[in-house]
MIMAR-854662 format. One line per 3 residues: number of its first residue (from 1); for each residue x, y, z of C-alpha. Coordinates in Angstrom, 1 decimal, decimal comma, padded with zeros to 4 digits, always signed. Layout:
NUM> X:Y:Z; ...
***
This chain:
1> +007,7:+002,3:+008,7; +005,1:+004,3:+010,5; +002,5:+006,0:+008,4
4> +003,9:+009,4:+008,4; +007,3:+008,6:+007,2; +006,1:+006,2:+004,7
7> +003,6:+008,7:+003,1; +006,7:+011,1:+002,8; +009,0:+008,5:+001,2
10> +006,1:+007,2:-001,3; +004,6:+010,4:-002,1; +001,2:+009,1:-001,1
13> -001,0:+011,1:+001,2; -001,9:+009,5:+004,5; -005,6:+009,7:+003,8
16> -004,7:+007,7:+000,6; -002,7:+005,1:+002,6; -005,9:+004,9:+005,2
19> -008,1:+004,3:+002,1; -006,0:+001,6:+000,6; -006,0:-000,1:+004,0
22> -009,6:+000,2:+004,1; -010,1:-001,4:+001,0; -007,6:-004,3:+001,6
25> -004,8:-003,2:-000,8; -002,5:-003,1:+002,5; -002,2:-005,1:+005,5
28> +000,7:-003,3:+007,5; +002,2:-005,1:+010,5; +002,1:-004,0:+014,1
31> +004,8:-002,8:+016,0; +005,0:-003,8:+019,6; +003,3:-000,8:+020,6
34> +000,6:-001,3:+018,4; +001,4:+000,9:+015,6; +001,0:+000,0:+012,0
37> +004,3:-000,6:+009,8; +004,0:-000,1:+006,3; +006,1:-001,1:+003,2
40> +007,3:+001,9:+001,0; +007,6:-000,7:-001,8; +004,0:-002,0:-001,5
43> +003,0:+001,7:-001,7; +005,1:+002,4:-004,7; +003,6:-000,3:-006,5
46> +000,0:+000,8:-005,8; +001,1:+004,4:-006,7; +002,4:+003,2:-010,0
49> -000,8:+001,2:-010,8; -002,9:+003,9:-010,1; -000,8:+006,4:-012,3
52> -001,5:+003,6:-014,8; -005,1:+004,3:-014,5; -005,7:+000,9:-012,8
55> -008,7:+000,8:-010,6; -008,4:+000,2:-006,6; -010,8:-002,7:-007,2
58> -008,2:-004,3:-010,0; -005,0:-003,9:-008,0; -005,0:-006,7:-005,5
61> -005,2:-009,2:-008,3; -002,2:-007,5:-010,0; -000,1:-007,1:-007,0
64> -000,6:-010,7:-005,5; -001,0:-013,6:-008,0; -000,5:-017,2:-006,5
67> +001,0:-015,6:-003,5; +003,7:-013,5:-005,0; +004,1:-010,3:-006,6
70> +003,2:-010,0:-010,3; +005,7:-007,3:-010,9
***
């Protein structure tokens, strides 16, 4: 889903989503028209880890272990 809807459903601000993209936590797919498509599940995982006090720098190693989710 596009950033506005993903932000609304995940409870994460658009600014935070942009920041997570910039830091490499998210790699959204692109629609046919070039819009980024975000996964609410991925955003919720990041939100959960951040709420537990895990730094942005440590999140990638927790989300992706050997190509699969560590959850």
